[in-house]
C-alpha positions as CSV (number, residue, x, y, z in Angstrom):
1,M,-25.4,9.9,17.5
2,S,-25.5,12.0,14.4
3,R,-26.4,15.5,13.4
4,R,-28.3,13.9,10.4
5,P,-29.8,10.6,11.8
6,D,-31.9,10.3,8.7
7,A,-28.7,9.7,6.7
8,I,-27.6,6.8,8.8
9,P,-28.6,3.3,7.4
10,A,-31.0,1.3,9.7
11,I,-29.2,-1.5,11.8
12,D,-31.1,-3.9,13.8
13,G,-30.9,-3.0,17.4
14,V,-29.4,0.3,16.8
15,D,-31.1,3.6,17.8
16,V,-29.8,6.9,16.1
17,V,-30.4,10.0,18.1
18,A,-30.2,13.7,16.6
19,A,-27.4,15.5,18.4
20,D,-24.6,18.2,18.1
21,F,-21.5,18.4,20.1
22,D,-22.0,22.2,20.0
23,D,-25.6,22.1,21.3
24,P,-25.6,21.1,25.1
25,A,-29.4,20.6,24.7
26,S,-29.3,18.1,22.3
27,L,-26.6,16.2,24.2
28,A,-28.6,16.0,27.1
29,A,-31.6,14.5,25.3
30,A,-29.0,12.0,23.6
31,V,-27.7,10.5,27.0
32,D,-31.0,10.5,28.5
33,G,-31.4,7.1,30.1
34,I,-28.4,5.6,29.0
35,T,-25.9,3.9,31.6
36,A,-22.6,3.8,29.7
37,L,-21.1,6.0,26.9
38,F,-18.4,5.3,24.0
39,L,-16.6,8.5,23.3
40,V,-15.1,9.1,19.8
41,T,-14.6,12.8,18.7
42,M,-12.8,14.4,15.5
43,Y,-10.8,16.1,14.7
44,P,-7.2,17.5,16.3
45,S,-7.9,20.6,18.4
46,A,-5.9,22.0,21.4
47,E,-9.2,22.0,23.4
48,P,-11.3,19.0,23.9
49,K,-14.4,21.1,24.1
50,H,-16.6,18.3,22.3
51,D,-15.4,15.6,24.9
52,Q,-16.2,18.0,27.7
53,A,-19.6,18.8,26.6
54,M,-20.4,15.3,26.3
55,L,-19.0,14.3,29.7
56,T,-21.0,17.1,31.1
57,A,-24.1,15.8,29.7
58,A,-23.4,12.4,30.8
59,A,-22.4,13.1,34.3
60,E,-25.6,15.2,34.9
61,A,-27.7,12.5,33.2
62,G,-26.4,9.8,35.4
63,V,-24.3,8.0,33.2
64,S,-22.0,5.8,35.3
65,R,-19.4,4.6,32.7
66,V,-17.3,6.1,29.7
67,V,-15.1,4.3,27.4
68,K,-13.1,6.8,25.2
69,L,-11.3,6.0,22.1
70,S,-7.7,7.5,22.0
71,A,-4.7,6.4,20.2
72,I,-1.3,4.5,20.9
73,G,1.5,6.7,21.8
74,T,-0.8,9.3,23.3
75,G,1.2,11.2,26.0
76,E,4.7,10.1,24.7
77,R,7.3,12.4,24.0
78,L,8.7,13.3,20.2
79,D,11.2,15.8,21.6
80,A,11.8,18.1,24.6
81,E,8.9,20.4,23.1
82,T,6.6,18.2,21.5
83,T,4.0,15.6,23.2
84,V,2.5,12.8,20.8
85,G,-1.4,13.0,20.6
86,G,-1.6,16.2,22.6
87,W,-5.2,16.6,21.4
88,H,-5.8,12.9,22.5
89,L,-4.1,13.4,25.9
90,A,-6.4,16.6,26.6
91,A,-9.4,14.5,26.0
92,E,-8.2,11.6,27.8
93,Q,-7.6,14.0,30.9
94,A,-11.2,15.4,30.5
95,V,-12.3,11.7,30.8
96,T,-10.2,10.6,33.9
97,T,-11.3,13.8,35.8
98,S,-15.0,13.6,34.7
99,G,-16.1,11.6,37.9
100,L,-17.5,8.8,35.5
101,S,-15.9,5.3,35.6
102,W,-13.6,5.3,32.7
103,T,-11.5,3.1,30.3
104,L,-9.3,4.5,27.6
105,L,-8.6,2.5,24.6
106,R,-5.5,3.4,22.5
107,P,-5.3,1.7,19.3
108,S,-2.4,1.2,16.8
109,T,-3.0,2.1,13.3
110,F,-6.4,0.4,11.9
111,A,-6.0,-2.2,9.1
112,S,-9.2,-0.5,7.5
113,N,-7.1,2.7,6.8
114,L,-5.7,0.7,3.8
115,L,-9.0,0.8,2.2
116,T,-8.6,4.4,1.3
117,F,-6.0,3.2,-0.9
118,A,-8.4,0.9,-3.1
119,S,-8.5,3.3,-5.9
120,L,-4.6,3.4,-6.1
121,I,-4.4,-0.3,-6.1
122,E,-7.2,-0.7,-8.7
123,S,-5.4,1.6,-10.9
124,G,-1.8,0.4,-10.2
125,R,-0.6,3.5,-8.5
126,P,1.8,3.1,-5.6
127,L,0.7,3.5,-2.0
128,P,2.0,6.7,-0.2
129,D,4.0,5.9,3.0
130,P,4.3,8.7,5.1
131,A,5.7,6.3,7.8
132,G,9.0,5.8,6.1
133,G,8.9,2.3,6.2
134,A,8.4,1.9,9.9
135,R,6.6,-1.1,11.3
136,Q,3.3,-0.6,13.3
137,G,0.9,-3.2,15.0
138,V,-1.9,-2.9,12.6
139,I,-5.1,-3.7,14.2
140,D,-8.3,-4.9,13.1
141,P,-11.1,-2.3,13.9
142,V,-13.7,-5.1,14.8
143,D,-11.1,-6.0,17.3
144,V,-11.2,-2.4,18.9
145,A,-15.2,-2.5,18.7
146,A,-15.0,-5.8,20.5
147,V,-12.9,-4.4,23.3
148,A,-15.0,-1.4,23.5
149,A,-18.2,-3.5,23.9
150,E,-16.6,-5.5,26.6
151,A,-15.4,-2.4,28.2
152,L,-18.8,-0.7,28.3
153,T,-20.6,-3.8,29.5
154,G,-18.3,-6.0,31.4
155,A,-16.7,-5.9,34.8
156,G,-12.8,-5.1,35.5
157,H,-12.2,-2.3,33.2
158,A,-12.6,0.8,35.2
159,G,-9.4,3.0,35.4
160,R,-7.7,0.9,32.9
161,T,-5.9,2.0,29.6
162,Y,-5.5,-0.8,26.9
163,T,-3.1,-0.4,24.3
164,L,-4.6,-2.4,21.3
165,T,-2.5,-4.0,18.6
166,G,-2.8,-6.8,16.1
167,P,-0.6,-9.6,16.7
168,E,2.2,-8.5,14.5
169,S,4.4,-5.4,13.7
170,L,4.3,-4.7,9.9
171,S,5.7,-2.1,7.6
172,L,3.4,-0.8,4.8
173,D,5.8,-2.8,2.1
174,E,4.9,-5.9,4.4
175,Q,1.2,-5.1,4.1
176,A,1.5,-4.5,0.5
177,E,3.0,-8.0,0.1
178,I,0.1,-9.5,2.0
179,L,-2.3,-7.5,-0.2
180,R,-0.6,-8.8,-3.3
181,R,-1.5,-12.4,-2.3
182,V,-5.0,-11.6,-1.1
183,L,-5.9,-9.5,-4.2
184,E,-3.6,-11.1,-6.8
185,R,-2.4,-8.0,-8.2
186,P,0.8,-6.0,-8.3
187,I,1.0,-3.3,-5.2
188,S,3.9,-1.0,-4.8
189,T,4.7,1.6,-2.1
190,V,6.5,4.9,-2.3
191,D,8.0,6.9,0.6
192,L,6.2,10.2,1.1
193,T,8.0,12.9,3.3
194,L,6.4,14.5,6.3
195,A,6.2,17.8,4.2
196,E,4.5,16.0,1.4
197,A,2.3,14.5,3.9
198,R,1.4,17.8,5.2
199,E,0.7,19.4,1.7
200,Q,-1.6,16.4,1.2
201,L,-3.6,17.2,4.6
202,L,-4.0,20.8,3.7
203,A,-5.2,19.9,0.1
204,V,-8.2,17.7,1.9
205,G,-9.2,20.6,4.1
206,R,-7.4,20.1,7.3
207,S,-6.1,23.4,9.1
208,P,-2.3,23.8,9.2
209,A,-2.7,23.4,13.0
210,A,-4.6,20.2,12.7
211,A,-2.1,18.8,10.2
212,D,0.7,19.6,12.4
213,M,-0.8,17.7,15.3
214,A,-1.4,14.5,12.9
215,L,1.9,14.9,11.7
216,T,3.5,14.7,15.1
217,G,2.4,11.3,15.5
218,V,3.5,10.4,12.1
219,A,7.1,11.6,13.0
220,W,7.0,9.3,16.0
221,V,6.2,6.3,13.9
222,R,8.7,6.7,11.5
223,R,11.3,6.8,14.3
224,G,10.2,3.3,15.1
225,H,8.2,3.9,18.3
226,N,5.0,2.3,16.8
227,A,6.5,-1.0,16.3
228,V,4.6,-2.4,19.2
229,V,2.9,-5.5,19.7
230,T,0.7,-6.1,23.2
231,D,-1.4,-8.9,24.5
232,D,-4.4,-6.4,25.6
233,V,-6.8,-7.6,22.9
234,A,-6.2,-11.0,24.0
235,R,-6.4,-10.5,27.8
236,V,-9.7,-8.6,27.3
237,L,-11.5,-10.7,24.7
238,G,-10.0,-14.3,25.6
239,R,-8.9,-14.8,22.0
240,P,-6.0,-13.4,20.0
241,P,-6.3,-10.4,17.8
242,T,-7.1,-10.9,14.1
243,D,-3.8,-11.0,11.8
244,F,-3.5,-8.8,9.0
245,E,-3.9,-11.2,6.3
246,S,-7.2,-12.6,7.8
247,W,-8.4,-9.1,7.7
248,A,-7.6,-8.6,4.1
249,R,-9.3,-11.8,2.9
250,A,-12.3,-10.8,5.0
251,N,-12.5,-7.3,3.5
252,R,-11.1,-8.2,-0.2
253,A,-14.3,-6.9,-1.7
254,G,-13.6,-3.5,-0.4
255,F,-10.7,-3.1,-2.6
256,L,-12.1,-4.3,-5.9
257,G,-14.1,-2.2,-8.1
258,A,-13.0,1.1,-6.8
259,A,-11.2,2.7,-9.8
């Protein structure tokens, strides 16, 4: 689904439909005739209006199953006043009260996030680390997609919440060390304070509210709460999740020639 389907490269077996989360009629047309929905919405907002709009269209069209991409840590407390992933939690609640059969996916940080640092690596600049050296169960997004596909088509996933991680918990320094071996070039990291991270988010166009919601999750990670490894990927797929080094070797070309 895209507001500009003509801009989406052709993929065998994939039909792209024109739709807009803010246009209910287009959503109704997009879900006409489908039986299962993979729901991904962006970016943080206090009200999950896009999720609600799509869920309404799906329910009216007779869609039977929805798989929602959320995030690890959703609903946990950072402190007495602050909930981690508040916008994800509101969207999850919209899904679980929709009347549809549902599955929630809460992945850890994607290995592919490192690809946004390709130009820094190519030019020898350090990778910014807003997590302050904290470890995370970095996951290959292909594994997330495989779990989503199974949840959309397989049996036994209704009403389940899966926390998806890779097989190891790694700091950014440890990821950089692996990338040094794979790319055969020096890579360093530099700590980024939460205030500095907020300024960077504002500089790329995030609203202050969206930046603050995103940084709640970063603060949670900095306190060590995302140093988690689960067996949910293995239980769903019947195979272990991909380790970070294997992901890096498979995506080596994405880091090269980016300067």
